[in-house]
C-alpha positions in Angstrom: 134.9 -62.1 -45.4 137.3 -64.3 -46.6 139.8 -62.0 -47.9 139.7 -59.5 -44.9 140.2 -62.8 -43.1 143.2 -63.9 -44.4 144.9 -60.2 -45.1 144.6 -60.3 -41.1 146.5 -63.5 -41.0 149.2 -61.9 -43.3 149.1 -58.8 -40.9 149.5 -61.5 -37.9 152.1 -63.5 -38.8 154.5 -60.2 -40.4 154.3 -58.8 -36.7 155.2 -62.3 -35.5 158.1 -62.2 -37.5 159.3 -59.0 -37.2 159.0 -60.1 -33.2 161.1 -63.2 -33.5 163.4 -60.8 -35.6 163.4 -57.9 -32.8 164.2 -61.3 -30.2 167.1 -62.7 -31.7 168.7 -60.0 -32.2 168.9 -58.7 -28.3 169.0 -62.6 -27.9 172.4 -61.6 -29.8 173.0 -58.3 -28.1 172.5 -60.0 -25.2 175.6 -62.7 -25.6 177.9 -59.9 -26.8 176.4 -57.9 -23.7 177.7 -61.2 -21.0 181.1 -61.6 -23.1 182.4 -57.7 -22.8 182.3 -57.9 -19.2 183.9 -61.2 -18.6 186.2 -59.6 -20.9 186.2 -56.8 -18.3 186.5 -59.4 -15.5 189.8 -60.0 -16.8 190.9 -56.4 -16.1 189.3 -55.9 -12.0 188.9 -59.1 -10.3 186.6 -58.0 -8.4 184.5 -57.1 -11.3 182.4 -59.7 -11.8 180.6 -61.2 -8.6 179.3 -63.7 -10.7 178.5 -66.4 -13.3 176.9 -69.1 -14.1 176.8 -69.2 -18.0 178.9 -71.8 -20.4 182.0 -72.0 -19.4 183.4 -72.0 -22.9 182.5 -67.7 -23.4 185.0 -67.5 -19.8 187.7 -69.5 -20.8 187.1 -67.3 -24.0 187.5 -64.1 -22.4 190.8 -65.3 -20.2 192.3 -66.5 -23.8 191.7 -63.1 -25.3 192.3 -60.3 -22.6 190.7 -58.0 -24.3 192.1 -54.3 -24.1 189.8 -51.9 -21.7 190.0 -49.7 -24.9 188.3 -52.4 -27.1 185.5 -53.2 -24.5 184.6 -49.8 -23.8 184.5 -49.5 -27.4 183.1 -52.5 -28.5 180.3 -51.9 -25.8 179.5 -47.5 -27.6 179.1 -49.9 -30.7 176.4 -52.3 -28.8 174.3 -50.0 -26.7 174.2 -48.5 -30.1 172.7 -51.8 -32.1 170.4 -52.0 -29.2 166.4 -51.5 -30.7 164.1 -49.2 -29.0 161.3 -49.9 -27.5 157.4 -48.0 -28.3 154.8 -47.4 -25.9 153.6 -50.7 -27.8 157.0 -52.7 -26.5 155.4 -55.2 -23.4 156.4 -54.1 -20.1 159.0 -57.3 -19.2 160.2 -57.0 -23.1 160.9 -52.8 -22.1 162.2 -53.7 -19.2 164.8 -55.6 -20.7 166.0 -53.1 -23.1 166.3 -50.8 -19.9 168.6 -53.0 -18.0 171.1 -54.0 -21.0 171.3 -49.7 -21.8 172.6 -48.9 -18.9 173.9 -52.0 -18.1 176.1 -51.0 -20.8 176.3 -47.5 -19.5 178.3 -48.6 -16.5 180.1 -51.2 -18.2 181.3 -48.4 -20.7 181.4 -46.0 -17.5 184.1 -48.8 -15.8 186.5 -48.7 -18.7 186.9 -45.5 -19.3 188.1 -44.9 -15.2 189.4 -48.1 -14.5 191.4 -47.0 -18.1 192.4 -43.3 -16.9 190.6 -42.0 -19.7 187.8 -40.4 -17.8 188.6 -40.7 -13.7 185.1 -40.2 -12.0 184.0 -38.3 -9.6 182.1 -39.5 -6.1 178.6 -38.5 -7.9 179.4 -39.0 -11.2 180.3 -42.7 -9.8 176.8 -42.8 -8.8 174.9 -41.7 -11.7 176.9 -44.2 -14.2 177.9 -46.9 -12.8 174.7 -47.1 -10.2 172.1 -45.0 -12.8 171.4 -42.9 -9.4 173.0 -39.7 -7.4 172.2 -40.4 -3.9 171.2 -37.4 -1.5 173.9 -34.7 0.0 174.7 -33.7 4.0 176.0 -32.2 5.0 178.1 -33.4 7.8 177.5 -30.7 10.5 174.0 -32.2 9.8 174.7 -34.8 12.0 176.3 -33.4 14.8 172.7 -33.5 17.2 172.6 -37.3 16.0 176.4 -37.5 17.8 175.7 -35.5 20.7 172.2 -37.7 21.7 174.0 -40.5 21.5 177.4 -38.8 23.4 174.5 -38.2 26.2 173.4 -41.7 26.1 177.0 -43.1 27.2 177.6 -40.5 29.5 181.3 -40.9 31.8 184.9 -39.9 31.7 187.2 -40.4 29.2 186.9 -39.8 24.7 183.4 -41.0 23.4 185.2 -43.6 20.7 186.0 -45.1 24.3 182.7 -45.2 25.9 181.0 -46.9 22.8 183.8 -49.5 22.3 183.1 -50.7 26.6 179.6 -50.6 26.2 179.7 -52.5 22.4 181.2 -55.0 24.0 179.6 -55.8 26.4 177.0 -57.6 22.9 180.2 -59.3 21.0 180.0 -62.5 20.2 181.8 -64.8 21.8 183.9 -66.9 19.0 182.5 -70.3 20.7 179.1 -69.0 19.7 178.8 -67.4 16.7 178.1 -71.1 14.6 175.0 -71.1 16.8 173.8 -67.5 16.8 174.3 -67.4 12.8 172.8 -71.0 12.1 170.0 -69.4 14.4 169.6 -66.0 12.6 170.2 -67.1 9.1 166.6 -70.2 10.2 164.3 -67.1 11.0 165.4 -64.9 8.0 164.8 -68.2 5.6 161.3 -69.1 8.2 160.0 -66.2 7.8 161.0 -65.5 3.5 159.6 -69.1 3.3 155.9 -67.7 4.4 155.5 -64.9 1.6 157.9 -66.2 -1.8 157.9 -70.0 -3.0 162.2 -70.7 -2.9 163.3 -73.1 -5.1 163.4 -76.8 -3.8 166.6 -76.9 -4.4 168.2 -73.8 -2.7 171.2 -74.5 -0.1 173.9 -72.0 1.3 177.7 -73.2 2.8 178.2 -70.8 5.2 182.0 -69.6 5.7 183.5 -67.4 8.4 187.0 -65.9 7.1 189.4 -62.8 8.0 191.1 -59.5 6.1 188.1 -58.3 4.5 187.4 -55.0 3.3 183.5 -56.3 3.4 182.0 -57.7 6.8 179.5 -60.1 4.8 179.8 -61.6 1.0 177.8 -63.7 -0.9 179.3 -65.6 -3.5 176.2 -67.0 -6.4 177.3 -70.2 -7.9 174.4 -71.0 -10.3 171.7 -73.0 -9.4 170.7 -71.8 -5.9 173.2 -72.6 -4.8 175.9 -69.6 -2.8 179.3 -69.2 -0.8 178.2 -66.9 2.1 181.0 -65.4 4.1 181.4 -63.7 7.8 185.0 -61.5 7.7 185.7 -62.8 11.9 188.6 -60.2 11.3 187.0 -58.3 13.7 184.7 -58.3 16.8 180.6 -59.6 15.0 177.9 -58.1 18.0 174.7 -59.6 18.1 172.7 -57.0 16.0 174.5 -58.5 13.2 173.4 -61.8 12.4 169.8 -61.1 11.6 171.6 -58.6 9.8 174.2 -60.7 8.2 171.5 -63.6 7.1 168.6 -61.3 6.0 170.9 -59.1 3.5 173.5 -61.9 2.1 170.6 -65.1 2.3 166.7 -64.7 2.6 165.4 -62.4 1.3 168.6 -60.7 0.4 171.3 -61.8 -2.1 170.8 -65.6 -1.9 167.1 -65.3 -3.1 167.0 -62.2 -5.4 169.9 -64.2 -7.6 168.1 -67.2 -7.2 164.7 -65.6 -7.8 166.9 -64.2 -11.1 168.0 -66.9 -12.3 165.2 -69.3 -12.3 162.9 -66.9 -14.0 164.6 -64.3 -16.3 167.9 -67.0 -16.8 165.9 -71.0 -17.2 162.7 -69.8 -18.1 163.0 -66.6 -20.3 166.9 -67.9 -21.8 167.7 -64.4 -21.0 171.6 -64.6 -21.0 172.2 -61.7 -19.5 171.8 -62.4 -16.1 173.9 -65.7 -16.6 176.3 -62.6 -15.0 176.5 -59.9 -12.4 179.6 -57.3 -13.0 179.5 -55.0 -9.4 179.8 -52.4 -10.7 176.4 -52.0 -12.4 173.7 -50.6 -11.6 171.4 -53.8 -10.3 174.0 -53.6 -7.3 171.4 -50.6 -6.3 168.8 -53.4 -6.4 170.8 -56.2 -4.7 171.9 -54.0 -2.2 169.5 -51.7 -1.9 166.4 -54.8 -1.7 169.2 -56.9 0.4 169.4 -54.7 3.2 165.1 -53.9 2.7 164.7 -57.1 3.0 165.6 -57.2 6.8 162.7 -54.8 7.8 160.6 -56.3 5.7 161.4 -59.8 7.4 160.9 -58.1 11.4 158.7 -55.4 10.8 159.0 -53.1 13.7 160.4 -53.8 16.7 160.1 -57.7 15.7 164.0 -58.1 15.3 164.5 -56.4 18.9 162.2 -59.4 20.5 163.8 -61.5 18.3 167.3 -61.0 19.5 165.9 -60.6 22.8 164.5 -63.2 23.2 166.3 -65.9 21.2 169.8 -64.8 20.1 170.9 -62.6 23.7 170.2 -66.3 25.2 172.6 -68.4 23.3 175.3 -65.7 23.0 174.9 -65.6 26.8 174.3 -62.0 26.8 171.9 -61.2 29.1 168.5 -59.8 27.8 168.5 -57.1 30.1 170.8 -54.7 28.3 168.4 -55.0 25.1 166.6 -51.4 26.0 170.0 -49.2 26.0 171.4 -51.9 22.7 168.2 -51.0 20.2 167.9 -47.7 21.0 172.0 -47.5 20.2 171.0 -49.0 17.1 168.3 -46.4 16.2 170.2 -43.7 16.4 173.2 -45.2 15.0 171.6 -46.5 11.9 170.3 -42.5 11.2 173.7 -42.0 10.8 174.3 -44.0 8.4 174.4 -41.6 5.2 177.1 -39.6 7.4 179.4 -42.4 5.9 178.0 -41.5 2.4 179.8 -38.0 2.9 183.2 -38.9 3.8 183.1 -40.9 1.0 182.2 -39.0 -1.5 184.9 -36.8 0.2 187.6 -39.2 0.1 187.0 -40.3 -3.4 187.0 -36.6 -5.0 190.2 -35.8 -3.1 188.9 -33.4 -0.3 190.5 -35.0 2.6 193.3 -37.4 2.6 193.1 -40.9 4.4 193.9 -40.2 8.0 190.7 -37.7 8.1 188.1 -40.2 7.0 190.3 -42.4 9.2 189.2 -39.3 12.0 185.6 -38.5 10.3 184.1 -42.3 10.5 185.4 -42.6 14.2 184.0 -39.1 14.4 179.7 -39.8 12.7 179.7 -43.4 13.4 181.0 -44.0 16.2 183.5 -46.2 14.2 187.3 -47.7 15.9 190.3 -46.8 14.6 190.4 -50.6 13.1 187.0 -50.5 11.8 187.2 -47.8 10.3 190.4 -47.6 8.9 188.7 -50.7 7.7 185.6 -49.0 5.4 188.2 -46.8 4.1 189.3 -49.9 2.7 185.9 -50.8 1.5 186.4 -47.1 -0.5 189.3 -47.0 -1.9 188.5 -50.8 -3.3 184.6 -49.9 -4.3 184.4 -46.3 -4.4 180.8 -44.7 -4.4 179.3 -48.6 -3.9 178.8 -47.0 -0.5 175.5 -45.0 -1.3 173.9 -48.8 -3.0 173.1 -49.9 1.1 171.5 -46.7 2.3 170.5 -45.2 -0.2 169.3 -48.5 -2.2 167.4 -49.8 1.1 165.8 -46.2 0.7 164.5 -46.3 -2.9 163.3 -50.4 -2.8 162.1 -48.8 0.3 159.6 -46.4 -1.6 158.9 -48.7 -4.2 157.4 -51.5 -1.7 155.5 -49.3 0.6 152.4 -47.9 -1.3 150.1 -49.8 1.1 150.2 -50.4 4.7 149.3 -54.7 3.8 152.4 -56.3 4.9 151.4 -59.9 2.5 151.4 -56.8 -0.3 154.5 -55.7 0.6 155.7 -59.0 0.2 154.2 -59.0 -3.1 155.4 -56.3 -5.2 159.6 -56.9 -3.6 158.8 -60.7 -4.8 158.0 -59.3 -7.4 161.2 -56.9 -7.3 163.2 -59.5 -7.0 162.0 -61.0 -10.8 162.4 -58.6 -13.0 165.0 -56.8 -14.7 164.0 -53.7 -13.1 167.2 -50.4 -12.0 167.2 -47.9 -9.8 165.7 -45.2 -13.0 163.0 -47.9 -13.8 161.4 -48.6 -11.3 158.3 -47.0 -11.6 157.2 -48.6 -14.5 
C-alpha cells in the first residue's frame, strides 16, 4: 500500500510539474501576442482599441517599429508554438488556448490585408478577422419592408424627405442632450446592477464630439474606467439615448471590459486580455453583447415605455407620438442586414461610393449626409459592420436557451467574464 501511495504521489507531482510548465509556456506566448498586437498598432492608429498592460511594452513597440511582414511572420511562428488542448484540458484553459489561436489568425489576416499581400473581400474579412460569416441576403428581399415604411408615412414628396420630417419630431434638443443621456445611462446602470455585481470603483466620463465615422464610442482605459464619447455631428433621436447608454456603458462595453480585466487579467494574470485589437473575433463578442444588452436590460416593450414616460418629457417631446415612433423603429430595425449587403458590395468593389450612398438612402432611410457618414465607416472599418447585427443575433442564441430572465442574465454575465469567441460559444 505504501509503495502504491508513493507511486501515486510521484505521478501527481509529474502531472503538476507538466501543468505548471504548460501554463508558463502559454503565459510566455500570451506576452508575445500582446507585444505583436502593440507592434501592429504602430501601422494602424485604430488597431489597438484599448491597452492597460505594462507601459514598457507599449514604449518598446513605438521604439522598434517592426515591419508588418515581420509581425505576420512572428505571429505565424507563435501560433505554431501554442500547446494543443486535449479532452482532459480544463474548459477555461481550452477556451484560453483557442482564444489565443483565433486572435493570432486575425492578427495575421489583418497584417496581410494591410500590407497588400492578401487583399480580403468582405466575407474573407468576416471569417479571418471575426471568426464567423454573416448571412447573405438579396437587397430586393427588403423591398416589402421598405414599402411598409413608405405606407406608414404617406404624403407628398420623396420618402427620404417624409422620413426626415417624421424623425425631426424626435430629435433631442441640444440643450436637453446632457439631461437625457444622464437619465438614460443611469437607468441602464440601475437595471444592470440588479443582475451583475459591478466593481465598486467602476466609473466613466461622458464627452460629446464631432467629425467621427461612428455615433458613439467607448475608450476603455483600464482599472474599470472608460471614456464614452457621443458624436453630435448630426441630430440624435430619442431612441439613441438608451441604445448608447446600454451599448457603450451598461451592460455593454464598459461592463464587459471591466469584467474581463477583473476576472481574467487581475485574478488569472492572463495578460492577453490587457490589449484589445479592434479587428479581431473579440470585437464580435464585444459589439454583439453590447447590442443584445439593450434588449436584455429592457425586454419586451420596456424600452419604449421608459422612453415615453421618462425620456420624452425630459427632451420636451410629445409622449403621444410614441406609438408611431416605436412602430417605425421596429420596421427599420429589420432593415439592419440590408446595410450589411451594401457594405459587402461596396468593399468587394461591385458598387462605387455614390451607389453605396444611394442604396443606404433607400434601404436605411438615411439622409444623404448620414449615408455618406456610413460609407466613411465602411472605408475605415470594412466588414466590422457584421459585429453589430450578426453579433447580436449570435449572442441572443447563446443567452436565450431559457425563458427565465434571471438565467439569461447569468448566461450573459458568464459570457462577459470568459474567453469565448464566435466559434466557441457552444463549448
